[in-house]
Residue frames relative to the residue before (quaternion, step in Angstrom):
aa qw qx qy qz dx dy dz
M 1.0000 0.0000 0.0000 0.0000 0.00 0.00 0.00
D 0.3436 -0.7397 0.5415 0.2039 3.55 -0.94 0.91
S 0.7378 -0.4458 0.2722 0.4275 3.58 -1.37 0.10
T 0.6032 0.5353 -0.3835 0.4501 3.67 1.08 -0.40
G 0.6354 0.5288 -0.3333 0.4533 3.54 1.03 -0.68
W 0.6585 0.5089 -0.3011 0.4655 3.50 1.03 -0.89
M 0.6314 0.5227 -0.3325 0.4663 3.59 1.11 -0.67
H 0.6327 0.5212 -0.3287 0.4692 3.56 0.95 -0.79
L 0.6500 0.5199 -0.2995 0.4663 3.56 0.96 -0.91
G 0.6516 0.5228 -0.3043 0.4576 3.59 1.02 -0.81
V 0.6547 0.4922 -0.3051 0.4858 3.57 0.99 -0.90
L 0.6366 0.5224 -0.3275 0.4631 3.62 0.92 -0.74
L 0.6668 0.4819 -0.3067 0.4786 3.57 0.94 -0.85
L 0.6218 0.5293 -0.3461 0.4620 3.67 1.02 -0.70
V 0.6712 0.4967 -0.2967 0.4633 3.54 0.90 -0.88
F 0.6609 0.4994 -0.3022 0.4717 3.52 0.99 -0.75
A 0.6624 0.5033 -0.3030 0.4648 3.50 1.02 -0.74
G 0.6304 0.5271 -0.3268 0.4669 3.56 1.16 -0.65
I 0.6561 0.5007 -0.3103 0.4717 3.57 1.00 -0.84
A 0.6465 0.5219 -0.3098 0.4623 3.58 1.00 -0.83
A 0.6461 0.5199 -0.3064 0.4674 3.55 1.00 -0.83
F 0.6242 0.5553 -0.2985 0.4614 3.53 1.01 -0.96
V 0.6931 0.4638 -0.2742 0.4789 3.61 0.78 -1.06
L 0.6682 0.4853 -0.3227 0.4624 3.64 0.85 -0.82
W 0.6270 0.5291 -0.3315 0.4658 3.58 1.04 -0.76
K 0.6721 0.4910 -0.3029 0.4642 3.62 0.94 -0.82
M 0.6738 0.5253 -0.2913 0.4304 3.54 1.06 -0.79
F 0.8108 0.3460 -0.1433 0.4498 3.48 0.81 -1.06
L 0.6728 0.4345 -0.3217 0.5051 3.65 1.10 -0.43
P 0.4355 -0.7032 0.4900 0.2752 3.60 -0.86 0.92
A 0.5563 -0.5846 0.4727 0.3538 3.52 -1.18 0.58
P 0.5159 -0.6152 0.4724 0.3636 3.69 -1.05 0.60
K 0.4684 -0.6676 0.5120 0.2698 3.50 -1.09 0.82
E 0.3958 -0.6974 0.5419 0.2517 3.53 -1.00 0.88
P 0.4714 -0.6378 0.5118 0.3301 3.63 -1.01 0.68
P 0.6142 -0.5536 0.3962 0.3992 3.54 -1.17 0.48
R 0.5888 -0.6089 0.3948 0.3559 3.58 -0.96 0.77
G 0.7869 0.3138 -0.2212 0.4831 3.57 -0.92 0.93
E 0.5873 0.5654 -0.3702 0.4453 3.59 1.19 -0.40
T 0.1358 -0.7940 0.5906 0.0471 3.56 -0.91 0.93
V 0.3524 -0.6968 0.5766 0.2402 3.49 -1.26 0.42
G 0.8380 -0.0236 -0.0159 0.5449 3.59 -0.46 1.18
G 0.6687 -0.5318 0.2968 0.4266 3.55 1.11 0.54
A 0.5064 0.6446 -0.4330 0.3748 3.57 1.26 -0.05
R 0.3591 -0.7347 0.5340 0.2147 3.59 -1.14 0.68
G 0.6096 -0.5354 0.3971 0.4289 3.62 1.03 -0.27
F 0.7288 -0.4770 0.2903 0.3963 3.49 -1.28 0.17
M 0.7812 0.3615 -0.1771 0.4772 3.55 0.95 -0.90
G 0.4354 -0.7328 0.4500 0.2665 3.51 1.31 0.09
P 0.8134 -0.2796 0.1742 0.4794 3.57 -1.20 -0.56
W 0.5226 0.6716 -0.4213 0.3135 3.70 1.05 -0.22
F 0.8048 0.1349 -0.0380 0.5767 3.66 0.84 -0.98
G 0.8521 -0.2262 0.1135 0.4581 3.58 0.00 1.22
G 0.4726 0.6929 -0.4377 0.3240 3.60 1.04 0.33
G 0.5389 -0.5997 0.4216 0.4149 3.57 1.25 -0.07
G 0.0099 -0.8297 0.5578 0.0200 3.55 -1.08 -0.14
N 0.0215 0.8212 -0.5689 0.0385 3.56 0.23 1.24
């Protein structure tokens, strides 16, 4: 096998390792908990404000 073949094999192995790491990460790390609806941090409503789940008093 020439150097181009080894390069292709290396790229394929890197892609496979990335996909495997992503799948394992999603399986074993718990999803972040969503804060209760309407609760704000420091009075901020978030990026989208009242339009997408920011509350609206």
